[in-house]
N, C-alpha and C positions, 0 to 999 in steps of 0.2 A: 611430529605431532604439532598442531597449531597451538600457539601460546597466547595469541591475542586476536582481536577482531572477531569476526563471525566464526563461531566454532561449529555450527550446524552444517554438516556436509551437503545436505539437500539444498539448503539456501545458497551455499557456496557454488554448487553446480548450476543453479538457476542464474546466479549473477555472472558466472563465467561465460554464459551463452548470450548475454545481452550485448547487442552491438548498437551502433549509432541509430537513433530513433526507435529502437525496440522499446516495448513497454513491459512493465511488471505491475501486478495488482497486489496491494496490501489490503486485506479485508478484515472486517469485524466478524464476530462469531456467528452471526446469522446469515452471512452471505451465502448464496447458493453455490452448489458444487457444479463445476463444468467438466465433464469427462474429456473434452477435447484438449485441455491443457493440464500440465502438471500442477498439482496442488500440494503444497507443503503445509501441513497442519501443525502449528506449534502451540495450540491452545492448551492451557493447563487447568486453570480455574478462572472464574469471572475476572476479567481485566488483567490477567497475567498470561502472556504479555499483551500490551496494547499496540494499536497501529503505530502510534508515535514512537514507541520503543523500537519497533522494527525499522521504521523510517530513519530514525537517528543512527541506528547501527549500520544501516546500508549506506547512508550518506558518506561514510568515511572512505568508501571505495566505489561509489556510483555517482557519476556526474549527472544531475537531474537538469534536464532542459525545459521540462513542462510537467504540469500536474493537472489532473482532472478529478473532480469530485461531483457528487450528485447535488443538485439544487436543494433537494430536501434536507441536506445536512444543515443548511443555514436556517431553515424554518423549524427544524426539530431540536436545535441546540442554541444555547444562549451565546451572547457576544463573547463571553470569557472563553468558552470552548472554541469558538471560531477563531479567536485571536491566538490561542495556543497553537492551533494547526497552522495558521498563517505565519507565525514566528518560526515554526519548524521548517518552513520553506522560504527563507529570506531570499529576496531578489528573484523569486520564481512566481510568475503569474499563474494563479490557479483558475482554471476554466471550470465553471459550474454548468451542468446540463441536467435535464430530467433524468431521474434514476433509470427509467426505461432505456434511454439513449446510452447512458453510462454502461449498462449491462451489455449492450450490443458490441462494445469495444473489447470486452473480456476475452472472447475466443481468439483474438488476434495477439494476445499477450504471450510472452515467453513462459510465464507461469504466474501462479497465484500463491501468496502466503496468507494463510488464514490464522488470525490471532484470536484472542479471547475477549477482545474489546467489546464493551457493552454500550459504547457511545453510538447513538442512532446515526446511521448513514456515514460512519467513519471511514468508509472505503475510499481508497485513493489509487489512482492509476498514475504511476510515474513513468515518464518517457526519458530515455537517455539522451544526452546532448549530442 
């Protein structure tokens, strides 16, 4: 039995399949469903858990080489929210692109973890180093 780290077996399965340069999507509660990729839905109630909760948990066993977010995240959220996300990814350049382009990357990901985050455009694609 696992005693620490990520306890969710579906998330552990996703993480164990990520290799060099593969991607994983961590999404907010409103993000569309993609039947082409495995989705692990861990939403409970509004904002439990949030995208950053999942990101922080994953970072303990996932070497992030790059991150991608929608440009709309910056226009929909204040500087404080933007800075919280930036601080969660120290030394990682975050690429911002139109949400339409962001969504085109999703089917190529190993999987998608859906949270209950209500922050607008809080979706993030992380790429393994």
